[in-house]
C-alpha positions, 0 to 999 in steps of 0.5 A: 803559441796559441796565446802568446801575444794574443790581444788582451780582450780575446775570450776563451770562445775566440781561442776555441774558434781559432783552434778549431779553424787551425785544426781544419787547416792542419787536416788539409796539409797532407792533401796540399802537400801531395798536390804541391807539384801539380800546383806548380806544374799547372801554375794554378791551385788544383780544384781539389784543393779549392773544394777542400778549403771551401768545405772547411769554411776557410774561405769565409774567415774574413767575410761578414757574419751577415753573409754566413762568414766567420769574421775572425780576427787577424791572429786567427787568419795568420795561424790558418794561413800558416798551417796551409802553407806547411802543405803548399805555399801557393795554395796558402798564398792564393787563399790568403789573398782571397780572404783579405779581399773579402775583408776589403769588401766588408769595408764597402757600403751595404749595396756593394756588399750585397752585389758581391754576396747577396745572391751567392754568399760563397763568392770569392774576391781577388784584387790588386789595389795599385791604380794601374788604370784610367777612369772616366766619370759618367752619370752614375759612376765610372768607366774603367779601362786598365790592366792589373797584375798580379791578381792572386786568386783570380782563377778562383774568384767571381769578383775582383777589386782593382785600383783606380786613379783620381778622376773628375767630370760630370760635376763629380770627383773621385779620389784614388780608390778601388772598385768592385767588378764582376770577373765576368766583366774582366778578362785574365791575361796569362802572365804569371811565369815565375820561379816561386809561388808558381801555383798562385795563378797571379795573372793580369786582370784586364778591363776595357771600358767597364762601367762601375756604379758609384756605390762600388767605388771606395776611396783609398786615402780615406781607408788609410785613415780609417774612413770606410763606407760600411754602415755596420760600425759594430763589426770590429774586423772592418774597423781594423786599419787598412794598411797594417791589415793589408800587410800582415796577411803577407806574413802568414804564408812565410811563417808556414813555409819556415815551419815546414822547412824546420820540420823537414830538416828535423825529420830527415836529419836522423836518416841523413849523413854528411858526406866526407865526414865521420858523422853517420847522421846529421843529428850527431853533427854540431854544425847541424845542431847549431843551424837547427837552433838558430833557425828555430829561434828565427822561426819563433822570432818571426811568429812573435813579431807577426803576433805582436802586430796582429794583437795590436791590430785586433785589440784596437779594432775591438776597442774602436780605436784607430792607431796613430801613424807611428803605431801603424808604421810599427805594424808595417815594420813588424811585418817586414821584419817577420817576413825577412826573419822567416826567409833567413830561417829557411836559408839557414835550413837549406844549408843545413839540409845540404845540396840535395835541398835543390833536387827537384824531388825535394820539397825544400827547393820549392819552399825556398823558391816560394819564400824568396818570391813571396817575401819580396811583395812591395807592401812588405818591403823591409827597407821601405818599412824600416824607413817609414818607421824610422821617420815616424819615430823621428816625427816625420809622417810623410815622404816615403809611402802613402800606404801607412 
């Protein structure tokens, strides 16, 4: 699927870099799989995984080249994250969220980017853009107090971006937005006790009267319509639309989890019987053959939907064209449907694999739990996405969500 639904302007060099990065990710799958149980038990990604991903350069894929990053397109990010998720959903999720926060940071002004990466280009960023805080305007910026959950990757990041409400005072006003804060100025509350994606460490960030200079603020309403602060307008990646980009990164782990489930069933079927039947192994049984076919088709469909959205995001960014409301709504619809379709594939495969899917020793139960939790991220909500898209097709461009 290396060129299926790729953006029209993608070059051989683009695809070669993508293939190289996907290969680097694929080589990490055995390590991530071997550490998957420890990741769950410890409720955080092991430092061994973090080091391996760092050494492979996979934390830099959405970082500006100006700081030594790879600055790749969204299609590449999807494929890299998918590969990591074949080994461990939690590791892939945390990596994906830290990478997308690097993309967000690349939309800030030059001084803010220098604050984050100037002294250490390998700094990582976690974030939550829900404005669950208070903000007070003071001379030179804002004083922020609040709590933000769930901050995936915060246990491995040096900076955080967090949402702030609109604020007025001191002769200044601020939109609802986001601010960049060093992790050293925040505390982390251990709140991530869940049944799936247990290892993401998606805990709660806490700020108590933290001063944020004005240059580390960015307006979310402006970002949603393509008005970003970066002066480097030739960097195509940071011209990508904010909401479609924020949504599509959630699909990568789902694609990998679904592929991992399919690979597991196909691998185990020749050595697994079906109790209380005459079938010596699952490969002989039409019920399993049909389930595998349906699941494989669902996995392919999920990829195709995600790849179409990525191709449009990437091509528009390359051309410097900001997509209209309906195009952005369709991207959100594609992402929601891709995630649901991948989840349905996993459910089909759990049934085909049998009751032993739920043995604690089976990777299948962890894949299933990770998918069920991750697929319910609010930005990827398929029903809301469908409502947004349906209204857009009927000429209604408001009334559901500001995140389009």
